C-alpha positions in Angstrom: 56.6 62.1 17.4 52.9 63.3 17.6 52.6 63.1 13.9 54.0 59.6 13.8 51.7 58.5 16.5 48.7 59.9 14.8 49.6 58.3 11.5 49.8 54.8 13.5 46.4 55.5 14.9 47.9 56.0 18.5 45.8 59.1 19.4 46.0 58.8 23.3 49.2 60.9 23.6 48.1 63.7 21.2 44.7 64.0 22.9 46.3 64.2 26.2 48.8 66.8 25.1 45.8 69.0 23.4 43.7 68.4 26.7 46.8 69.7 28.9 47.0 72.8 26.6 43.4 73.4 26.8 43.4 72.9 30.7 46.3 75.4 30.9 44.6 78.1 28.8 41.2 77.6 31.1 43.2 77.8 34.2 44.9 80.9 33.1 41.4 82.7 32.4 39.9 81.2 35.6 42.8 82.5 38.0 42.8 85.8 35.7 39.2 86.6 36.0 38.3 85.5 39.6 38.1 87.3 42.8 41.6 87.0 44.4 40.0 87.9 47.9 39.0 91.5 47.6 38.3 92.8 51.1 34.6 93.8 51.2 33.2 96.4 53.6 33.9 95.7 57.3 30.3 95.0 58.2 30.4 92.1 55.6 33.9 90.9 56.6 33.4 91.0 60.4 31.9 87.5 60.6 34.5 85.9 58.3 37.3 87.4 60.5 35.7 86.0 63.6 35.5 82.4 61.9 38.8 82.3 60.2 41.5 84.8 61.1 42.1 83.6 64.6 42.5 80.0 63.5 44.9 80.6 60.5 47.0 83.4 62.1 48.3 82.3 65.6 51.0 84.2 67.8 50.4 87.8 66.7 51.4 90.5 69.1 48.3 91.9 71.0 49.2 95.6 70.4 49.0 95.2 66.7 45.7 96.6 65.5 43.9 96.3 62.1 44.2 99.6 60.4 41.9 101.2 57.9 43.3 101.4 54.3 44.0 104.9 53.1 42.8 104.2 49.6 39.6 102.3 49.8 38.8 103.1 53.4 37.9 99.4 54.4 39.4 98.0 57.6 42.2 95.6 56.4 42.3 92.2 57.9 45.8 90.8 58.9 48.0 90.2 55.8 45.9 92.0 53.5 47.3 94.8 51.3 45.9 97.5 49.0 46.9 96.8 45.2 47.3 100.0 43.3 46.6 98.2 40.0 43.4 96.6 41.1 42.2 99.4 43.4 41.3 96.9 46.1 42.7 95.6 49.2 43.4 91.7 48.8 43.3 89.2 51.7 46.4 87.3 52.3 48.1 89.5 49.4 50.8 87.7 47.6 51.3 89.9 44.4 50.0 91.4 41.4 50.8 89.4 38.4 51.2 91.4 35.1 50.9 88.3 33.2 47.4 87.8 34.6 46.5 91.4 35.2 45.1 90.3 38.4 46.3 89.9 42.0 47.2 86.6 43.6 45.6 86.4 47.1 43.8 84.1 49.4 41.1 82.9 47.0 43.1 82.3 43.8 46.6 81.4 45.3 46.0 77.5 45.2 44.7 77.7 41.8 47.6 79.8 40.8 50.1 77.0 41.9 47.9 74.3 40.0 48.1 76.6 36.8 51.9 77.0 37.2 52.1 73.1 37.6 50.0 72.4 34.6 51.8 75.0 32.5 55.2 73.4 33.6 54.1 70.0 32.3 52.8 71.5 28.9 56.1 73.4 28.2 58.0 70.4 29.2 56.1 68.1 26.7 56.0 71.1 24.1 59.8 71.3 24.3 60.2 67.5 23.8 57.8 67.8 20.9 59.8 70.6 19.3 63.1 68.9 19.9 61.7 65.7 18.3 61.1 67.6 15.0 64.6 68.7 14.9 67.4 67.1 12.9 70.8 68.8 12.7 72.8 69.6 9.7 75.6 72.4 9.3 74.0 74.1 6.2 72.3 77.4 5.5 69.4 75.5 3.9 69.0 73.4 7.1 68.9 76.6 9.2 66.3 78.1 6.8 63.9 74.9 7.0 64.3 74.7 10.7 64.7 78.3 12.0 60.9 78.3 13.2 61.1 75.0 15.1 64.5 76.2 16.6 63.1 79.6 17.8 60.0 77.8 19.2 62.2 75.3 21.1 64.4 78.2 22.5 61.3 80.2 23.6 59.9 77.1 25.3 63.1 76.4 27.0 63.1 80.2 28.5 59.6 79.9 29.6 60.3 76.5 31.1 63.0 77.9 33.2 61.0 81.0 34.3 57.9 78.7 35.3 60.0 76.3 37.2 61.7 79.2 39.2 58.3 80.7 40.0 56.8 77.4 40.9 59.6 76.2 43.3 59.7 79.8 44.9 56.0 79.8 45.6 56.0 76.3 46.9 59.1 77.2 49.2 57.1 80.1 50.4 53.9 78.2 51.0 55.8 75.5 53.1 56.9 78.5 55.4 53.3 79.9 55.3 54.5 83.4 54.1 53.6 85.5 51.0 55.8 87.1 48.4 54.8 90.4 49.8 55.7 89.5 53.4 59.0 87.8 52.2 60.3 90.8 50.2 59.0 93.5 52.5 59.3 92.0 56.1 60.9 95.2 57.5 58.0 97.2 56.2 55.1 95.3 57.7 53.9 96.3 61.3 52.7 92.7 62.3 56.1 91.2 61.3 58.4 93.9 62.3 56.9 93.9 65.9 56.7 90.3 66.3 59.1 88.2 68.5 59.1 85.3 66.1 60.6 86.0 62.4 57.5 84.3 61.0 54.7 84.2 63.5 52.6 82.2 60.9 54.8 79.2 60.5 53.3 76.0 61.9 55.5 73.6 60.3 55.7 72.4 56.6 53.1 69.7 56.7 50.5 71.8 58.4 51.3 74.9 56.3 50.7 73.0 53.1 47.6 71.3 54.5 46.0 74.6 55.4 46.9 76.1 52.1 45.7 73.6 49.8 43.0 72.0 51.8 
């Protein structure tokens, strides 16, 4: 389809597709290389905690105190966790992503969602492009000529399903104002285990989404 449009001089869709792919690659490197919210020494963090933590985290039991990390020895803010791979404590820790070789945390989590969304669009479009190049015949010669395109389409299909599941699961957790780490390890986290509410951070879907993205 893209080749036919190019031959007719209709370059808008091919250019948009190329720009989407380029945007996806740039977002990957941005999310991978940026600071996900590493906790700084407590004298640098104190001011930020006073300004932000009380507003973003309501209804936390008063007997829960901030603890000092046993690895990097900084005082952990609420919802922070030490990442063994990154060797840092990360604010609002969500998970360590092996594809990014970086943590997803307070600072890069919104951009991570944007990256997944753009990647999902690229995969959908790429799958359509691959499918448009296939014509089916029941012969060995057809398979030899189309095996590469067929494998590409199957790989794109698999990755599309994976990215869609990731995107949907993250959007659900964001709408509940919880993280992957909190969702998976609720029973191990002191400020959740001792809370009267199942999720003390939940302030309704609209406000949760607003505070996350805006």
